[in-house]
C-alpha positions in Angstrom: -2.8 -25.8 28.6 -2.3 -26.2 32.3 -5.0 -28.6 33.4 -4.3 -28.0 37.1 -4.9 -24.3 36.6 -8.1 -25.1 34.7 -9.4 -27.3 37.5 -8.6 -24.7 40.1 -10.3 -21.9 38.2 -13.4 -24.0 37.5 -13.6 -25.1 41.2 -13.3 -21.5 42.4 -15.9 -20.2 39.9 -18.4 -23.0 40.8 -17.9 -22.3 44.5 -18.5 -18.5 44.0 -21.6 -18.9 41.9 -24.3 -21.0 43.4 -26.5 -20.9 40.3 -23.9 -22.7 38.2 -24.7 -26.4 37.8 -21.7 -27.2 35.7 -18.8 -26.1 33.6 -17.2 -28.0 30.7 -13.9 -26.8 29.2 -12.7 -28.1 25.9 -10.3 -27.1 23.2 -11.4 -25.6 19.9 -11.8 -29.1 18.4 -14.1 -30.3 21.2 -11.7 -32.4 23.2 -12.6 -32.2 26.9 -9.9 -30.7 29.1 -12.0 -30.6 32.3 -15.6 -31.0 33.2 -17.5 -30.5 36.5 -21.2 -31.0 36.6 -23.6 -31.5 39.4 -26.1 -33.7 37.6 -25.0 -37.3 37.2 -24.9 -39.0 33.9 -23.8 -35.9 32.0 -21.4 -36.7 29.2 -18.9 -33.9 29.1 -17.8 -35.0 25.6 -21.3 -34.6 24.2 -21.6 -31.1 25.8 -18.1 -30.1 24.4 -18.9 -31.3 20.8 -22.2 -29.5 20.7 -20.8 -26.4 22.2 -18.0 -26.2 19.6 -20.5 -26.7 16.8 -22.8 -24.0 18.1 -19.9 -21.6 18.6 -18.5 -22.3 15.1 -21.9 -21.7 13.5 -22.6 -18.6 15.6 -19.2 -17.3 14.7 -20.0 -17.7 11.0 -23.3 -15.9 11.4 -21.6 -13.0 13.3 -18.9 -12.7 10.7 -21.5 -13.0 7.8 -23.4 -10.1 9.3 -20.3 -8.0 9.7 -20.7 -8.0 13.5 -17.1 -9.0 14.2 -15.8 -12.0 16.2 -18.0 -14.1 18.4 -17.8 -13.4 22.1 -20.5 -15.6 23.6 -23.7 -17.6 22.9 -26.5 -17.6 25.4 -29.2 -20.3 25.3 -32.4 -20.0 27.3 -34.3 -23.2 27.8 -37.4 -24.3 29.7 -35.5 -25.0 32.9 -32.2 -23.2 32.7 -29.5 -21.5 30.7 -26.4 -22.5 28.8 -23.6 -20.0 28.2 -20.9 -20.7 25.7 -17.8 -18.5 25.7 -14.9 -19.0 23.3 -11.3 -18.1 22.9 -8.9 -19.2 20.2 -7.7 -22.1 22.4 -10.6 -22.9 24.7 -14.4 -23.1 24.7 -16.1 -22.8 28.1 -19.7 -24.0 28.5 -21.5 -23.0 31.7 -24.8 -24.6 32.7 -27.2 -22.8 35.1 -30.6 -23.6 36.5 -33.8 -21.6 36.1 -33.0 -19.7 39.3 -30.1 -18.0 37.5 -32.4 -15.7 35.5 -31.9 -12.7 37.7 -28.1 -13.2 37.9 -27.2 -14.0 34.3 -25.2 -10.8 33.9 -23.1 -11.7 37.0 -22.7 -15.3 35.7 -21.5 -14.0 32.3 -18.9 -11.8 34.0 -17.8 -14.7 36.2 -17.4 -17.1 33.3 -15.6 -14.5 31.1 -13.2 -13.9 34.0 -12.7 -17.6 34.4 -11.9 -18.1 30.8 -9.4 -15.2 30.8 -7.7 -16.7 33.9 -7.3 -20.0 32.1 -5.8 -18.6 28.9 -3.4 -16.2 30.5 
């Protein structure tokens, strides 16, 4: 994986989407490749480990219900949103604030585009 490419794509995606508070990129085992978050004290390794577990469990559920492979997991919380997108090699976790509610579709597209740029 080209870490310089990952950093560039994350920076561009964050700059183009004001509602994003952070992006963490990890491999399929949860090892952080790059993380950029606005809030201090955020442990990228904790986010990565949890995102991989959530993606794995969600993938099992999707497969168990004959719905095919997992594309993304969206989590709505009291004060924001977490979007987890996966590829065979990478897992991307995007964090957005409560103000992103109206632009979630655009954020999903931007994060999907970012993930595709990283793996190609």
